[in-house]
N, C-alpha and C positions, 0 to 999 in steps of 0.2 A: 584664710584669704579675707581681705577687707571687702566691704560691701561696695556697690556702685556709689560713686561720690554723691549722686543725687539722693541717696538714702541716708545721708547724714544731716543732722541739724546742729547749729552752733548755739552754745550757751557761753556766757562770759561775765566778767566782773569789772571790765575796763582796766584790767591789769594783764589778764591772760584769757584764754578761751579753750573750750573743749568741744570735740565733735562726738555727738551721740547718734548711734545707728538705730535704724528701725527695729533691730533685734534686741535693743536694750544694752548694747555694748558701747562703752566709751573707748574709742580706739585712738584718740589723739588728745594729749594735754601736755602743755609746757608750763612749768612752775619755776619761779613766781612771775616771770614776764613772758610776753609773747615770744621773745627770742631766746628764752632759756632752754636748756636741754629738756627733752620730753621724758616724762615718766610713764606715759602710755604712748607707744609708738606702733601699735599693731596696724595702723593705717598704712604704714610703709613696710610691713613685714607680716608677722603672724602673731597669734595670741601670746606666744612666748616672748615677744618684744614689749609686752605690757598692754593691758586692757582691763576694763572693769565691766563685767557682764551682770545684769540683773534681768532675768527673763523667766517666764513660766516654764515649768518642766514639760508641759504639753508641746509636742513636736511641731505643730503648725497652727498657732493661734492666729486669729484675725487681728490685724494691727491697724490702728489709726492714730494719728497724732496731730497736735496743733500747739501753737503758742498761746498761753493764757493772754487774753485780750490786752493789747498795748504793753506787753512786757516781753522779756527775754526768758521767761519761764516756760519750759517745754513739758508738755503732757503727752505721754504715750499710753494709749489704751489697748489692753490685751483682752480679747474675748476668747474664752476657752469653752469646752463642753461642760465644765463644772461651775463657771462663773466669770465675772469681769472684774478687772483691777486696772488701776491707773498708776503709772510710774511718773513721778514729777521730778524733773532735773533742773537745777539752777546753781549759779554761783553768786552768793550774796555780794552786792555792789555797794554796801553801805558800811561794812565793819572794818574796812581797810586791811583785812587779813586774807590769806589764801585758803578758802574753804570751798568744798564741792559737796552739795547736799543732794541726796536722792531719797525720796519717800515713796513707798508703795501704799496706795490706798485701796482697800477692798470696796467695790461698788455693788456687787451682787454675788450670791452664792459663795463659793470659796475657790481660791486659786493657789496652787502650789508653785512656789518660785524656787529658783536656784540662783546662787550668786557665785562668781569667780573673780577674785581680785588678784591681778598680777601686776605688782609694782616692779618696774624695771627702770632705774635711773640711767642717766647718760644715754638718752636716745635708744632705750631698749637693750642696753648692753650689761648693766650692772644689777646683779641680784642682791637685794638688801637682806639684812638680818632682821627677822620678824620675831617679836616677843610680846607677851601680854603683860600689861601693867597691873598694879593693884586695883585700879578702878575698872578693870576688864577691857580697857582700850588696847588696840593692837598698834604697836609701834614698828615701823619699817625704817631701818637706818642703814645708810651707806655713806661713809665719809662725812661731809658737812650737811647732808640732806636727811630729812626725816619726814615721813607722813604718819599721821595718827588717825585711826579709824574708831569712831564711836558708833555703836549700834546695839540694840537689844537682841538682835538675831544671833543664834548660836553658830559660831564659825570655828573652823579647824584648819590646820595646815595639811596640804597634800601635794606632793611633787613640786615643791617650791611655789605653791599658790595658796591663797586663802579662800576656802570654799565653804558652802553651807546651803541648807534648804530650809524654807519656812513657808507657812501657810497664812494667807490673809482671807478673812471672811468679811461679810458686809459690815461696813462701819469701822473696821479695824484699820490700823496703819502701822507700818514698820519703817522707821527712819534710819538713814545711814549718813554720817558726816565724816568726810575725809578732809583732813587739814594738813597743810604743808608748813614746814619751818626748818630752822637750822638745828642740827643735831646737838650742837654745843650750847644751846640756849634752852631754858625751861619751856616746855610746850605751853601754848596759849590755853586759856581756860576754854572748855568746850562750850559750843553755842547751842541755843535752843532751836532746833530745825524748824519748828512750827512758827516760832516768833519771827525768825529771819525770813521765812516764806512770806509772811505778811508785809514785813518792812521792805523786802525786795520788790514785791508787787507794787507797793505804794511808791517806791523810788521811781520805777519805770513809768508808772501811770502819771505821776506828777510831771515827769520830764516830757512825755509824749503829749500831755494835756496842753502844752504850749503850742502845739502844731495847729495852724489854722485849718478850717474846713476847705477842702479843695474839691468838693463834690464827690462823685463816685470813686475818685482815686484816693480819697483820704486814707483808707486802710492801707493801701500799698505804699503811700508816701510815709506814713508812720512807721511801717515795717522797714523801709529803707533808712529812715532816720535812726531807728533803733540799731540797725546794722552798723551805720557810721559811728554811732556812739560806742558800740561794743568794740569796734576796731581802734578806739582811742585809748592810749595809755594815759590814764588819769593824772599821774604825778607830773607829767611834762606837757601833755597836750598833743604829742606826736600821734599820727594815725597810720597804722600799718596797712599795706596793700592786701594782705591775707594773713590768716592765722596758721598757715601750713607751710611746709617746705617740700619740694621735690615731687609735687603732683605733676605728671608729665603733660606737655603740650600735645603729645600724641602717644597713645599706649605703645609701649615697647621702645619708645624713642629715648634720646639722651638729653633732650632739652628740658631738664628738670631742675628748676631754680628755687632758691629760697626767697620767698616774698614777705617775710615777717619784718619788713623794714618800711621806712617812710620815703616815698618817691616824690621829688619836688615837682615832677610833671603833673602830679595829681593835685597840686596845691590850689590852683584856681578853681577846679571843678568842686573840690571839697568846700572851699570858702563860699562859692555861689550856692551850693546846695543848702548850707546852713543859713546864709543870709537871706535867701529868697523866702525862707519860712520863718524868719524872725529870730533865729538862734544866733544872735550877735555875740553873746558871751563865748560860745563854743568856737565861732569863727575867729574871734580875737585871740583866743588861747592858741589856736592853730597858727594864726599869723605870727604870734609872738614866738612860738616854737621855731617857725621857719626862720625868723630873723636871728635867733640865737644859733641855730644850726649852721648857717652860712657865715657867721661872724668871722672876720679875719681877712686874709688876702682873697680878692675875687678870683685869682688864678687857682685857688684851691677849692672852689665851690664844686661839690659833688652832685651826682644825680640822685643819690639816695643816702640815707643816714639811719643809724639806729634810733630806737624810740626815745632815747635820751639825748639824741644829737650826736651819738658816737660816729666817728669817721672810719675807724679801723675795723673792717668787717671781712677778715680773711676767709676765703672759700676753702672748705675741706670736704672730702668724700668719706662717707661712713660705710666701710666695706661689709659690715655685718648685717646691714639691712638690704633686702633684695629689691626694695622699691615697690611703689603702688602697682599692683598687677605685673610685677617683675620688670618695671621700668626703672632701669638703673643708669647712672649712679645716683645715689642719694647724697644730696649736698646740704651743707649748712654754711652760712655766710654767703656773701655774694661779691664776686670779683668785679662786677659791673661798677662798684663804687670807685674803681680806679679809671673808668672810661671817661673820655671827654665827649660829651654830647652837647653841642653848642646851644641847642634849643632850650636848655635848662635855664639860661639867663632870661630868655623871654618869658618863660613860665613864672619865674620869680617876680619879674617886673609887672607882669599882668596881675599876679596876685596882689601886689602892693597897690596897683591902680584900682582894682576892683574893690579893695577894702576902703580906699579913700572915697571912691565914687558912692559907696553905700553909706558913707557918713561914719565909718568906724573911727574911734578915737585915734588921733594921729600918734605915730611913734617917731621920736626924734632919730632913733637908731635906724628905723625903716627909711626915713628921709635920706639919711646919710648913705645907706646901702644902695638906694636907687642911683645916686650920683656916682658912687664908686664903680658900680657895675657898668654904667654907661661910659665912663672914662676908660675903663678896662677894655670894653668892646671896641671903642673908637681907636685905642692905641694898638690893638692886636688885629683889627679888622682886615 
C-alpha cells in the first residue's frame, strides 16, 4: 500500500520528478520526461509495480526530514536505538542526464539499512532482465529502456528484486546512483555522487538567490519558486500541472486524471508568479512555449498540451494498476485535450497582456496571435 500523499516529497531535475516517502521508498518516477512511462509505480499499486526502498532494518525508527536550504535536495533522518543516519535524495539538474542519486550518511552510532530495488518499466508492468557488468554495475534492460545502478553496497537478486543490507557508522557514507538511458546505446559514464551533490546544491541556491526578500514569507516564497522551477521541462519551458497521474479527487472515486501536461488556464498565474519576483527569463521562456504550442489555426487551440507542445494526448486505462488506495481506473493521457473550453482564449490573451504590461521583450508572433484570436472570437461569437 502507498503512503498518505502528504507523506511524499518531490525531487526533480527539470526533466522529470520522483516522489520519496517518509519510509525511504521512492514510489513514483517517470523517465526521461514527466509524461514518460513510470519505472516506479507503487504509488498507484504495490511494491511489485516498482519502487526503491532504502531504510533502516529497525522496525520503527523516528523519522524527520527537510529540504536542504534553498534547494530541491531532500534529507530524511532516521533515528534508531543504535544510531542516527541521514538519507539524501536528489536528481542532478546540471548534467543533462537522467540520474537519481541517493546517499546514506552515518551521523552517530551505527545503523543497519536494507535496500530493495524493484524496476518495472511500462507503468509497473514490465520486468526487466538484470545483469552485472564487468565494473560491478547492475543493468536492468527491457526493450529500448535501461537503468544502470552504481553502488559499493553488496546487492543480490531475490524474487525478481535487487536487495541488500549494509551498515553505516559515524562519518561513513554509502552512495547509490541510478541512471536511465536507451538500451541500444552505450551507457553514459558514471557520475561522482558527492561532486554532483555539491553542484546541484549550488545550482538551486544560485537560482533561488535571485528571489527578493519579502519579509517573513521569503522562505515560503522560495519554496514555491523551487516547485514551479521543478515542474518546468527545461528543454522547452513547458510547465506541468503535476508530476503524477490518477491521484483521485475523492478516495474510491473515478475522477482520476493525468495532470502531467501543460494547461493554458495556468499561463497567466505562472507568468505573474515569475515576473512579480523578477524571474523574467523564466516567464519569457514560458510565454514563448505558449506561443509555439498554440501556433496554427485558432480553431484548434487546446486547453492543454504536452511538455513539448504535443497535441495528441490519447487517454488510456491501465488495468493492471489498482490505483491509489484502490481508486480506479488509472489513466494516462487526457481526453480533455479534445474539449472546447472557450475561456482558454481569454487566458491566452491575458498572458500576452500581462507580459507586455511587465515590459517583457515583444514577440512578433505573439502580436499576430492576439489579433488572430480576437478575429476568430468575433467571427464565431
